[in-house]
C-alpha positions as CSV (number, residue, x, y, z in Angstrom):
1,M,-6.2,1.8,-18.6
2,L,-6.6,-0.1,-15.9
3,S,-10.0,0.5,-15.9
4,L,-10.6,-1.1,-19.0
5,I,-9.4,-4.6,-17.3
6,N,-13.3,-4.4,-15.4
7,D,-14.8,-4.3,-19.8
8,P,-17.1,-7.2,-19.2
9,D,-15.6,-7.9,-23.3
10,P,-13.2,-10.7,-22.5
11,Y,-10.9,-9.0,-25.3
12,V,-10.4,-5.6,-24.1
13,K,-10.1,-6.9,-20.7
14,E,-6.6,-8.8,-21.7
15,N,-5.4,-6.2,-24.2
16,A,-5.9,-4.2,-21.7
17,M,-3.5,-6.5,-19.1
18,Q,-1.2,-7.2,-22.0
19,S,-1.0,-3.4,-22.6
20,F,-0.4,-2.7,-18.9
21,E,2.6,-4.9,-18.1
22,A,4.1,-3.3,-21.8
23,M,4.1,0.0,-20.2
24,L,5.7,-1.5,-17.3
25,K,8.2,-3.0,-19.3
26,Y,8.9,-0.6,-21.8
27,F,8.3,2.5,-19.7
28,P,9.0,2.4,-16.2
29,W,8.9,5.6,-15.4
30,V,5.5,5.3,-16.0
31,G,5.1,2.9,-13.0
32,E,7.6,4.9,-10.9
33,K,5.9,8.8,-11.1
34,F,1.9,7.0,-10.8
35,K,2.8,4.4,-8.8
36,N,0.2,5.7,-5.7
37,E,-2.7,5.8,-8.3
38,M,-2.3,2.1,-10.1
39,A,-1.8,0.6,-6.3
40,S,-4.6,2.0,-5.1
41,L,-7.0,0.5,-8.4
42,L,-4.9,-2.9,-8.5
43,I,-5.9,-3.3,-4.7
44,E,-9.3,-2.1,-5.7
45,I,-9.1,-5.3,-8.4
46,L,-8.1,-7.4,-6.1
47,R,-10.5,-6.5,-3.7
48,T,-14.0,-7.1,-6.2
49,G,-12.6,-9.3,-9.4
50,D,-12.7,-12.9,-10.7
51,K,-9.9,-15.0,-9.9
52,N,-8.0,-13.7,-13.4
53,R,-8.4,-10.1,-12.9
54,K,-7.1,-11.2,-9.2
55,A,-4.0,-13.1,-10.3
56,F,-3.4,-9.8,-13.0
57,A,-3.4,-7.2,-9.8
58,I,-1.4,-9.4,-7.9
59,I,1.3,-9.7,-10.3
60,M,1.0,-5.6,-11.4
61,L,1.4,-5.0,-7.4
62,G,4.4,-7.0,-7.2
63,R,6.2,-5.9,-10.5
64,L,4.9,-2.3,-9.2
65,N,6.7,-3.2,-5.6
66,V,3.7,-2.0,-3.3
67,K,4.9,-3.6,-0.2
68,E,1.8,-2.1,1.4
69,A,-0.2,-5.0,-0.7
70,L,1.1,-7.9,1.2
71,P,-1.7,-8.0,4.0
72,V,-4.1,-8.3,1.2
73,I,-1.6,-10.5,-1.6
74,E,-1.7,-12.5,1.7
75,E,-5.4,-14.1,1.4
76,F,-4.8,-16.0,-1.6
77,K,-1.7,-17.6,-0.6
78,D,-3.4,-20.9,-0.2
79,V,-6.3,-20.3,-2.9
80,D,-6.1,-23.4,-5.6
81,D,-8.5,-21.3,-8.4
82,T,-6.7,-22.0,-11.9
83,V,-6.3,-18.4,-13.8
84,I,-5.3,-18.0,-17.3
85,L,-3.7,-15.0,-17.9
86,P,-2.7,-13.5,-21.3
87,L,0.8,-12.7,-20.2
88,E,3.9,-15.0,-21.0
89,G,4.0,-18.2,-18.7
90,I,0.7,-17.5,-17.2
91,K,-2.4,-20.1,-18.1
92,W,-3.4,-23.1,-15.5
93,V,-1.5,-21.4,-12.7
94,S,-2.7,-21.4,-9.2
95,L,-3.9,-18.3,-7.5
96,G,-2.2,-19.1,-4.6
97,E,1.2,-20.4,-6.5
98,I,1.1,-16.5,-7.9
99,A,0.1,-14.7,-4.6
100,E,3.2,-16.7,-2.4
101,K,5.5,-15.8,-5.8
102,V,4.7,-12.1,-5.1
103,I,4.7,-12.5,-1.8
104,K,8.4,-13.7,-1.9
105,E,9.0,-10.9,-4.3
106,L,8.0,-8.1,-1.8
107,G,9.6,-9.4,1.0
108,G,7.2,-11.2,3.1
109,K,6.4,-14.5,4.3
110,V,5.8,-17.8,3.2
111,N,4.9,-20.5,4.8
112,D,7.2,-23.9,2.8
């Protein structure tokens, strides 16, 4: 399912994002069982995706509690580009704001 997030069709991408979020919400055991595989794919998306895909990857790494991703996530805390995600409440939010929130959730340091 994560590979569909890189699909060029925006409808496929958005549905994959929503489906992945729902899977982690309603079937948390899947995230626990496949955390390492998901984390490596999300980190790859974080490195190569557009700003919306990067924001999604940051949020999902936070939901999966992947503390090892903190150094990569911290690279985005000063990015002002706004993103639009098909997730509730995440429209026109800066990538940096999302990164800072997840850094706090993962126990990292944020300059307040």
